[in-house]
C-alpha positions in Angstrom: 92.6 110.0 99.3 93.0 107.1 101.8 96.3 106.2 103.5 97.4 102.8 104.8 100.5 102.2 106.9 101.9 98.8 107.2 104.9 97.1 108.7 106.9 93.9 108.0 110.2 92.5 109.4 112.9 91.2 107.1 115.0 88.1 107.9 117.7 88.8 110.4 120.5 88.5 107.8 122.4 91.7 106.8 123.2 90.3 103.3 119.6 89.4 102.6 118.5 92.9 103.8 121.0 94.5 101.4 119.7 92.4 98.6 116.1 93.3 99.5 117.0 97.0 99.3 118.7 96.4 95.9 115.7 94.6 94.6 113.5 97.5 95.4 115.8 99.9 93.5 114.7 97.9 90.4 111.0 97.0 90.9 109.7 95.3 87.8 107.6 97.6 85.6 104.7 95.2 85.6 104.6 95.4 89.4 104.6 99.2 89.4 101.9 99.3 86.7 99.7 96.9 88.7 100.1 98.9 91.8 98.8 102.0 90.0 96.1 100.0 88.1 94.3 99.0 91.4 94.2 102.6 92.7 97.4 103.0 94.7 98.6 106.5 94.0 101.8 106.4 95.9 103.7 103.8 97.8 106.8 104.3 99.9 108.8 101.8 102.0 111.2 102.9 104.7 113.7 100.7 106.6 115.2 100.7 110.1 117.4 97.7 110.6 115.2 94.8 109.6 111.9 96.6 110.2 110.1 98.0 107.1 107.4 100.6 107.2 105.1 101.2 104.1 103.0 104.2 103.4 100.3 103.6 100.8 98.1 106.4 99.5 95.1 105.3 97.4 92.1 106.6 95.7 89.0 107.3 97.8 87.2 104.3 96.4 90.1 101.9 97.1 88.9 98.8 99.0 91.8 97.3 100.9 90.6 93.7 100.7 89.1 93.7 97.2 91.8 95.8 95.5 94.7 93.9 97.1 93.1 90.7 95.9 92.9 92.1 92.4 96.5 93.2 92.6 97.5 89.7 93.6 95.9 88.4 90.4 97.7 90.7 88.0 100.5 89.5 85.7 103.8 88.7 87.4 102.5 89.7 90.9 102.6 86.1 92.3 106.1 85.8 90.9 107.2 89.0 92.5 105.7 88.0 95.9 107.5 84.6 95.7 110.7 86.4 94.8 110.7 88.9 97.7 109.4 86.3 100.2 112.9 85.0 100.5 114.0 88.2 102.2 110.9 88.5 104.5 110.7 87.2 108.0 107.3 85.6 107.6 105.6 82.7 106.0 106.7 82.7 102.3 103.4 81.3 101.2 101.3 83.9 102.9 99.6 86.6 100.8 101.0 90.1 100.9 98.2 91.3 103.1 99.1 88.8 105.7 102.8 89.6 105.6 102.4 93.4 105.7 100.6 94.1 108.9 98.2 97.2 109.0 99.1 99.7 111.6 96.7 101.8 113.7 97.1 105.6 113.6 97.4 106.9 117.1 98.2 110.6 116.5 97.6 113.2 113.8 98.9 116.7 114.3 96.1 118.5 112.4 93.4 116.7 114.5 94.9 117.9 117.8 95.1 121.6 117.0 
């Protein structure tokens, strides 16, 4: 299994943040199916204020660039990206991989023991 951690900032607007949270309580079935189809086993998003943190666990053969490009081409994915872009504090026309910034792991408990 591979793990990717990413971050993104939402617009600085409490009402928009509340709407973004509500939208993610009802993610479209096609989006969830597409996420699984490309090899993402689990995806979780956490929020602190307007900062989001995503944990994405994938299959061992998941290729971040290739499989995210494939995800972007699946049914309704472009529509979903355009819809959630209104809440995000970044270029609405940018692909998801440009909005969500990969983070570097700097500590792992099991590796320090």
